[in-house]
TORTINU-913805 format. One line per 4 residues: number of its first residue (from 1); their letters; for each residue x, y, z of C-alpha. Coordinates in steps of 0.001 Angstrom, whole numbers, plus 500000, padded with zeros to 6 digits. Each point is the difference from the previous one (the first is absolute). Layout:
<atoms>
NUM	A	X:Y:Z ~ ...
</atoms>
This chain:
<atoms>
1	MTGR	415763:807902:586326 ~ 501071:499304:503568 ~ 501239:501822:503053 ~ 499121:503027:502082
5	ALVL	501545:503448:499651 ~ 499969:502871:502476 ~ 500472:503515:498569 ~ 500936:502820:502377
9	GGGG	499738:503520:498591 ~ 501707:503206:501058 ~ 498714:502716:502279 ~ 502705:501515:502191
13	SAGN	500426:499500:503735 ~ 496257:499861:500622 ~ 499515:497516:497171 ~ 502693:497696:501321
17	AWLI	498401:499999:503453 ~ 496572:499377:498460 ~ 501330:497019:498032 ~ 501459:498476:503153
21	GVIT	496721:500615:501810 ~ 497860:498421:497279 ~ 502235:496934:499712 ~ 499969:499567:503789
25	GLSD	496228:500434:500138 ~ 499555:497369:497315 ~ 502318:497651:501895 ~ 498141:500550:503269
29	AGVD	496784:499057:498181 ~ 501556:496786:498705 ~ 501176:501118:496540 ~ 503798:499867:499757
33	VTGA	501090:501670:496777 ~ 503719:500036:500867 ~ 500422:496535:498505 ~ 499253:501228:496484
37	DLVV	501904:498296:497203 ~ 500901:503428:498648 ~ 500199:503395:501701 ~ 500270:503169:497902
41	GTSA	501103:503120:501882 ~ 500094:503596:498822 ~ 501389:502956:501961 ~ 498470:499800:503511
45	GATA	498684:496612:498937 ~ 503563:498885:499263 ~ 500902:500758:503609 ~ 496939:498111:501241
49	AAQI	500779:497047:497706 ~ 503512:499705:501401 ~ 498730:500448:503554 ~ 497399:497206:499867
53	AGRS	502602:497693:498448 ~ 502038:500153:503194 ~ 497610:500655:502889 ~ 496448:499187:500995
57	PADL	497339:502627:499204 ~ 499064:500147:503701 ~ 503560:500932:500977 ~ 500201:502600:497243
61	LADV	496717:501533:501128 ~ 501189:500075:503600 ~ 503118:501889:498901 ~ 497936:502624:498179
65	LAAP	497749:500536:503004 ~ 502916:500095:502450 ~ 502077:502517:498040 ~ 500560:503394:501655
69	SSRP	497336:502479:498979 ~ 500897:502576:497376 ~ 498665:503496:499637 ~ 497570:500456:497095
73	GGAG	501797:501178:496899 ~ 503326:498904:501410 ~ 501018:498136:496862 ~ 499709:501541:496561
77	GSRA	501062:496936:498013 ~ 499401:500444:496296 ~ 497784:503030:500606 ~ 503016:502176:500724
81	GRGP	503616:499238:500689 ~ 503581:501228:499832 ~ 502686:498004:498295 ~ 503088:499968:502250
85	GGPA	502040:502993:498989 ~ 497315:501036:497515 ~ 497026:502365:499810 ~ 496580:499420:501554
89	VDHL	497632:498380:497505 ~ 496242:499434:499968 ~ 500062:496584:498358 ~ 496234:499723:499672
93	ERTG	499857:503241:498029 ~ 503114:499087:497974 ~ 498737:496589:498951 ~ 496521:501387:499337
97	RIIA	501437:502422:497453 ~ 501946:497200:498336 ~ 496957:497726:499763 ~ 497921:502826:498521
101	AAED	502626:500750:497344 ~ 500643:496397:498957 ~ 498658:498587:496733 ~ 499592:496460:501323
105	VADM	501125:497784:502874 ~ 503403:499229:498445 ~ 500655:503713:499482 ~ 498949:500672:503593
109	RRRL	502473:497443:501346 ~ 502858:501444:497950 ~ 499190:503532:501152 ~ 499702:498917:503647
113	GASA	503327:498209:499796 ~ 501765:502974:498430 ~ 498557:502355:502625 ~ 501035:497714:502850
117	CELE	503527:499664:498639 ~ 500253:503792:499796 ~ 499003:500230:503656 ~ 502641:497433:500895
121	AASD	502664:501941:498110 ~ 499144:503068:502105 ~ 500293:498037:503266 ~ 503035:498818:501946
125	GSWS	499381:496361:499012 ~ 499333:498681:503491 ~ 496244:499423:499690 ~ 500094:496399:498770
129	GRWR	502128:498882:502938 ~ 497716:501718:502459 ~ 496881:498549:498374 ~ 501482:496521:500034
133	ATVA	500586:500245:503749 ~ 496408:501179:500518 ~ 498578:497134:497939 ~ 502258:497399:501634
137	ARLP	498726:501037:503443 ~ 496421:499271:498875 ~ 500664:496477:498749 ~ 500292:496831:502099
141	GAVW	502919:498771:497922 ~ 501987:500427:496814 ~ 499443:496539:498492 ~ 497560:499470:497151
145	PERA	497266:497476:500825 ~ 499965:496656:498208 ~ 496549:500585:498513 ~ 499451:502365:497098
149	LLLT	500226:503685:500907 ~ 499968:502695:497308 ~ 500862:503622:500813 ~ 499519:502712:497408
153	AIDA	502103:503027:499082 ~ 500904:502275:497080 ~ 503465:500376:498491 ~ 500560:503737:500487
157	RTGE	502516:500225:497162 ~ 497860:498329:497329 ~ 496458:500243:501352 ~ 499554:496261:499500
161	PVVL	497958:497987:502529 ~ 501986:497594:502181 ~ 498803:496985:501985 ~ 502415:498838:502712
165	DRGS	500015:496532:501581 ~ 502395:497647:501773 ~ 501658:499198:496671 ~ 500766:503626:499135
169	GVDL	503287:500125:501883 ~ 498705:502835:502176 ~ 499737:499879:503797 ~ 496454:499991:501367
173	VDAV	500646:503275:501857 ~ 501184:501649:496785 ~ 497002:498679:498067 ~ 497566:501449:502557
177	AAST	501931:503280:500107 ~ 499829:500244:496207 ~ 496255:499310:499909 ~ 499354:502702:502629
181	SSGL	502224:502698:498496 ~ 497504:502707:499083 ~ 502245:503073:500017 ~ 503677:499622:499226
185	PYRI	501065:496846:498144 ~ 501319:497110:502083 ~ 503457:498775:499013 ~ 500934:496325:499709
189	GEDR	503495:499929:498582 ~ 499911:502023:496812 ~ 496234:499653:499648 ~ 497337:502484:501127
193	YLDG	496422:499081:500938 ~ 496682:501731:500665 ~ 496757:498994:501700 ~ 498296:496953:498471
197	AYRR	496613:501739:499994 ~ 501157:501814:496859 ~ 499784:496637:498223 ~ 496333:499499:500907
201	NENA	498305:501024:503228 ~ 499664:496516:501517 ~ 501734:497896:497323 ~ 497358:497314:500384
205	DLAA	500629:498939:496398 ~ 503133:498219:501256 ~ 497672:497424:501537 ~ 498803:498905:496547
209	GYER	499770:496228:499780 ~ 498993:499519:503635 ~ 496586:498527:500624 ~ 499110:502178:502999
213	VLVL	501237:503560:500535 ~ 499392:502202:503038 ~ 500820:503695:499580 ~ 500339:502339:502989
217	SPLG	500136:503600:498774 ~ 500595:502734:502611 ~ 499448:502626:497295 ~ 496521:498635:499365
221	GRTR	500695:499359:496324 ~ 500600:503714:499376 ~ 502679:501116:497566 ~ 501743:503275:499211
225	MPLE	500459:498897:496389 ~ 497476:500456:497180 ~ 497604:497056:499802 ~ 500690:499556:496294
229	WGTD	503513:498868:500920 ~ 498522:496857:501545 ~ 502129:500070:503136 ~ 497039:500125:502404
233	LAAQ	498851:497095:502157 ~ 496742:499475:498127 ~ 501939:499374:496776 ~ 502331:497562:501769
237	VAEL	497107:498052:501521 ~ 498238:499835:496636 ~ 503147:498552:498431 ~ 500331:497365:502713
241	RAGG	496374:498950:499721 ~ 500242:499862:496216 ~ 502919:497623:500483 ~ 497932:497702:502190
245	SRVE	501013:501123:503491 ~ 497499:500409:502807 ~ 500706:503373:501616 ~ 498914:501553:503288
249	VVLP	500873:503613:500833 ~ 500028:501635:503434 ~ 499971:503805:500066 ~ 500110:502201:503125
253	DDRS	496588:500517:501588 ~ 498799:503325:501416 ~ 501575:499395:503402 ~ 503344:499225:498374
257	LDAF	499851:503079:497781 ~ 499306:502139:503066 ~ 503023:498451:501713 ~ 502235:500795:497001
261	GGNL	499271:503722:500258 ~ 501324:502323:497328 ~ 503610:498789:499845 ~ 500723:496304:499534
265	MDQS	503650:500633:500867 ~ 499178:501347:503460 ~ 501432:497567:502570 ~ 497397:501022:502565
269	TRPP	497307:498317:497882 ~ 501535:496543:500313 ~ 498323:498767:503222 ~ 496469:501112:499058
273	SARA	500486:498689:496450 ~ 501146:496620:501322 ~ 497045:499785:502399 ~ 497548:500910:497246
277	GHAQ	501616:497481:497684 ~ 499784:497289:502649 ~ 496293:500636:500492 ~ 499440:500009:496247
281	GRAV	501960:496772:499567 ~ 497730:498249:502459 ~ 496931:501497:498320 ~ 500925:498795:496490
285	AERV	501393:496615:501064 ~ 496933:498039:498926 ~ 500067:501577:496543 ~ 503749:499419:499618
289	ATLW	499671:496410:501247 ~ 497656:499233:497107 ~ 502900:500716:497671 ~ 502949:498893:502087
293	C	498987:496904:501948
</atoms>
């Protein structure tokens, strides 16, 4: 086994800012994880993975801290939203009901996909284009990096997990938009995609075969799915270690959790989440260096 893998989990706007902060804090302390042989990105982590492939963590952090302030609660994200031309939907409540009714993880994915496609049918069809423009504005470029980058999603029509990379024939912007699509499905041609966190929360298992694996999980390893489904972070880490990988996990500390507040999609939480992540990155650098350096 050789190589180092960096796994970036999902966690909304706050989670993305925290990831950038942690990576910058590690870098400032002399541990540069952006040169990983493999980067796995899921949802907000997919955005962060694409961002660090094209810009320095310090510049990304500066952008977060310099962004105009938002009012608390100003962005509902997946907690509540309105499909263009469609009805208002509480996506957290909707997906919670689907998870509770599902027999297993495959059944959950099929049900989520069918529900999302129904929402799209009731909309005016413009959401994917608007989401693509939003995602494109967050990325430093549209070109896939030369090194291995895996971004996760779910095929909304079949419920099957999808892993997108530079050989998939999909633009980087579209791949990130697909991995972050937590409400309506994101269209790429005739295909429809949903958030990659419905595959597994962090998708750390995709780093199997790498000697050293660093997992940054904004959600703190929590999962909305039943533990017996084996989608949680603890199960993924156990699988990696059983396969011979050395694994280090960084979860948000108390200061970071306070910065997140009650809504990870709230844009106003980004600066405090990034600052808390930066401080935590510096604090855990020695521990991470034992694995990474």
